[in-house]
C-alpha positions as CSV (number, residue, x, y, z in Angstrom):
1,V,12.5,-9.1,18.5
2,L,13.5,-5.5,18.9
3,A,14.9,-5.3,15.4
4,R,11.6,-6.7,14.0
5,L,9.6,-4.2,16.0
6,G,11.8,-1.3,14.9
7,E,11.5,-2.4,11.2
8,A,7.7,-2.7,11.6
9,G,7.6,0.9,13.0
10,S,9.5,2.2,10.0
11,E,7.1,0.3,7.7
12,V,4.1,1.7,9.4
13,A,5.4,5.2,9.1
14,A,6.1,4.7,5.4
15,A,2.7,3.2,4.9
16,E,1.1,6.2,6.6
17,E,2.9,8.6,4.3
18,G,2.1,6.3,1.3
19,I,-1.6,6.8,2.0
20,R,-1.5,10.5,3.0
21,R,0.5,11.7,0.0
22,P,-2.0,10.6,-2.6
23,W,-4.8,12.3,-0.7
24,R,-2.7,15.5,-0.6
25,V,-2.2,15.2,-4.4
26,M,-5.8,14.6,-5.1
27,L,-7.0,17.3,-2.8
28,A,-4.6,19.8,-4.4
29,W,-5.8,18.8,-7.9
30,R,-7.7,21.7,-9.4
31,G,-8.7,20.3,-12.7
32,G,-12.2,21.7,-12.7
33,E,-14.2,19.4,-15.0
34,E,-11.1,17.4,-16.0
35,I,-10.4,14.1,-14.4
36,L,-7.1,13.5,-12.6
37,P,-4.4,12.9,-15.3
38,L,-3.2,9.3,-15.9
39,S,0.3,10.0,-14.6
40,L,-1.1,11.3,-11.3
41,R,-3.4,8.4,-11.0
42,A,-0.6,6.0,-11.7
43,D,1.5,7.7,-9.0
44,C,-1.3,7.6,-6.4
45,R,-2.1,4.0,-7.1
46,S,1.5,2.9,-6.8
47,S,1.9,4.8,-3.6
48,I,-1.2,3.3,-2.0
49,T,-0.3,-0.2,-3.2
50,H,3.1,0.1,-1.6
51,A,1.5,1.4,1.6
52,V,-0.6,-1.8,1.7
53,E,2.5,-3.9,1.1
54,W,4.4,-2.1,3.9
55,S,1.4,-2.6,6.2
56,V,1.4,-6.4,5.5
57,R,5.1,-6.6,6.2
58,A,4.8,-4.6,9.4
59,T,1.9,-6.7,10.7
60,L,3.8,-9.9,9.8
61,R,6.9,-8.7,11.7
62,V,4.9,-7.9,14.8
63,F,3.0,-11.3,14.5
64,Q,6.3,-13.2,14.3
65,A,7.8,-11.2,17.2
66,A,4.7,-12.1,19.3
67,G,5.6,-15.7,19.3
68,S,3.4,-18.8,19.5
69,R,0.6,-17.0,21.3
70,A,-0.2,-15.0,18.2
71,I,-1.4,-18.1,16.2
72,F,-4.7,-18.5,18.1
73,D,-7.8,-17.1,16.5
74,D,-8.8,-15.0,19.5
75,N,-5.5,-13.1,19.4
76,P,-6.0,-9.6,17.9
77,L,-2.7,-10.0,15.9
78,Q,-4.2,-13.0,14.2
79,R,-7.2,-10.9,13.0
80,A,-5.0,-8.0,12.0
81,L,-2.8,-10.3,9.9
82,R,-5.8,-11.8,8.2
83,D,-7.2,-8.3,7.5
84,V,-4.1,-6.9,5.9
85,I,-3.6,-10.0,3.8
86,A,-7.2,-9.7,2.6
87,V,-6.7,-6.0,1.7
88,R,-3.5,-6.9,-0.2
89,A,-5.5,-9.6,-2.2
90,H,-7.7,-6.9,-3.7
91,A,-7.1,-6.4,-7.4
92,M,-6.3,-2.7,-7.0
93,N,-3.5,-3.5,-4.6
94,H,-1.6,-5.8,-7.0
95,L,2.0,-4.7,-6.4
96,E,3.4,-5.9,-9.8
97,K,0.5,-4.3,-11.7
98,S,0.9,-0.9,-10.0
99,G,4.7,-1.1,-10.5
100,S,4.3,-1.8,-14.2
101,I,1.8,1.1,-14.6
102,R,4.2,3.5,-12.9
103,A,7.1,2.3,-15.1
104,K,5.0,2.7,-18.2
105,D,4.2,6.3,-17.1
106,A,7.9,7.0,-16.6
107,L,8.7,5.6,-20.1
108,G,5.8,7.6,-21.6
109,S,3.7,4.6,-22.7
110,L,0.8,4.8,-20.3
111,A,-1.9,5.7,-22.8
112,G,-4.6,3.0,-23.0
113,E,-4.1,1.6,-19.5
114,F,-7.5,0.5,-18.3
115,L,-7.4,0.1,-14.6
116,L,-6.1,3.2,-12.8
């Protein structure tokens, strides 16, 4: 149980940074009339998508550590698990898609990507 809680804590910290870093990048962007470059958008999307995944993993670890009482609908952990799974299901949080976009950026073949 303690190991799961410790891992969940690390995942929550990583998720927090995964959400804060893109905001810092976007707030620091001084492009004037230009939109954020594709490479920065790809990086921000990947970072946020991974933050969502780490949040799901952390919530699942805590849910499992809570034992059988967590399965009831009136348990706040049950609601938290449903919420993070719903967030992960959103199209913009598709882990494989954001990973492939980031890889295309690294390989220099990002031009023409539609959903960033």
